[in-house]
C-alpha positions, 0 to 999 in steps of 0.5 A, a space after each residue: 422522528 427526525 434526528 436534528 442537526 444540532 445533535 448530529 454535528 455533535 455526534 460527528 464533531 466528537 468522533 472526529 475528535 477522538 479519531 484524531 486524537 487516537 490516529 496522532 497517538 497510534 502515529 506517535 507509537 509506530 514512528 518510535 518502534 520504526 525508528 528503532 527498528 531501522 537503527 537496529 538495521 543500520 547498525 554497521 552501516 556506516 553511511 545510514 547516520 542518524 539523521 538519514 535513520 530519522 527521515 526514513 522512519 518519518 518517510 516510511 510513517 504514511 504507508 503504515 499510517 494507512 494500514 492502521 486507518 481502519 482500526 482508528 476508526 473502530 476505535 474512534 467509533 467505540 469510544 464516542 458512542 461509549 463515552 455518549 453512552 456513559 453520560 447518557 447522553 445517548 439515552 435521553 436521545 433514545 427516550 425521546 424517539 431517535 434511533 440507533 440508525 439515526 445518531 449512527 448516520 453523522 458518524 457513517 457520514 464522517 468516515 467515508 469522507 475521511 476515506 475519501 480524504 486518505 486515498 486522494 490526498 493523503 495517498 498521494 502524499 504517502 507515495 511520494 514519501 514512501 518513494 523516497 524511503 524505498 530508495 534510501 532504503 536500498 542505498 544505504 541498507 539494502 546495498 541495491 546497485 540495479 533499477 527497473 523503470 516502467 515507462 510509456 517508452 517501455 522498460 529500462 534497466 539498469 545494472 553496475 559492473 565492475 567495468 561499468 554500468 549498463 543499460 537495457 532497454 526493451 519494448 516489451 517482455 514475454 509473460 512470465 519470463 525473463 525475455 526482452 524484446 526488442 533490445 537496446 544495450 547501452 555499455 558505459 566505463 567506469 568514468 561514466 563515457 559511452 563504450 559500445 552499444 547493442 541493437 538486438 532481436 531478443 535478449 533473455 535472462 539466464 543464470 549470471 547472464 543475459 544471453 542477447 541473440 541476432 544483433 549488431 554490436 557497434 563499439 564507435 572505433 571499429 565496423 559494426 559486428 553482426 552477430 546471432 549469440 553474445 553473453 552480457 554478465 549479470 547478477 541479476 535475478 527474474 525474482 530481484 527485477 520483478 522486486 525492483 518494480 514501484 511498490 503499489 504503495 509508492 504510487 499515488 491514486 491517480 498513477 495506478 490506472 496508468 501503471 497498471 495500463 503501462 504493465 500489462 502493455 509490456 508483458 509483466 504482471 499487474 495484479 499486486 497494483 490492481 489488487 492495491 487500486 481496487 482495495 483503495 476504491 473500497 476504503 470508504 465502505 471498509 470505513 463504514 463497516 468499522 463505524 458498524 462494529 463500533 456501534 455494535 460494541 459500544 451502544 450498550 449501558 456497560 457494567 462492571 468490567 463492561 469496558 474490558 470486554 468491549 476493548 477486547 471485543 474491538 481488538 479481537 474483531 480488528 485481529 480477525 478482520 485483518 487475517 481475514 484480509 490478508 488471507 483474501 488477498 493471498 488468493 487474489 495475488 495467487 489469482 486463485 480468485 478474481 482481483 475485485 473479488 480479493 479486494 471487495 470481499 472484505 469490505 463487503 463482508 464487514 459491512 454485511 456482517 456489522 449491519 447484521 449484528 446492529 439489526 439483532 442487538 438493536 431491533 432483536 
């Protein structure tokens, strides 16, 4: 028997309503907890006022909110099917020949649509806010004075020193090292006025300084001087430079492919960004898996204490899935397994497991 359009719209509307309700509740809790944590970190930092902390908490909210979307899908599905089962609505639907797969169909349509909306709309908006949060965090909480920008014109590195600031530009970097080739160094005094420029074949980051080789020094007040080696003091390390890259969460879904290509062209590793991009692509599949798990837990009639068992089962499932995803992600970042496999394996395995469980429960 075919499911009526009225019943499909009703089930889909119920699921969407509970999804919005649960998402709003969870985001409110997350905002409160995150605000308290930021206030704790801001203690003793006079520049980090209460208004700054509140703005930071709101800017960070989309990043954490997107991470809880799969669990909201899981619990919204569980609550939808549990309520329809308790009110005997699904019992009546089954009595007239509607199978579990048929009344699951509207939810399996709505969930991927939510995923597509998250990836194509919420993610780009959230990435802008997360980028603002990271800048404010660096300024008010971490006190960082250096930054790295990767663009189509190469690498731009800024570092602040006691006697002014230095801008370093390079076309490429040797993979796995801190050697930049070729380099242009622009030095400014404390007033921001240009003081000197260096053009060299390479610059290697060593402990406490840059070793610049085979270059020319131009101070503007004296003849251009050629040198074989020049040392420029710095407090940067390779780890701090790599941490200065734009995090995957601060880049929108639409910007990631171009940024990945730029990273690879300049010689830096783009593994984290590639993994994040592939994970975004697998989001609709993951949301469908969450719907199947929610149906497996909540379609049967619950007896006394059954509701608590259903909720506990959902919590355990979410925790196991999160742990599995985290472990596989770690393997992907270390390139122990291919990046596409690390991104798609959690969603694919969850979907297959959900189908198997539902087939066992419904069809024996």
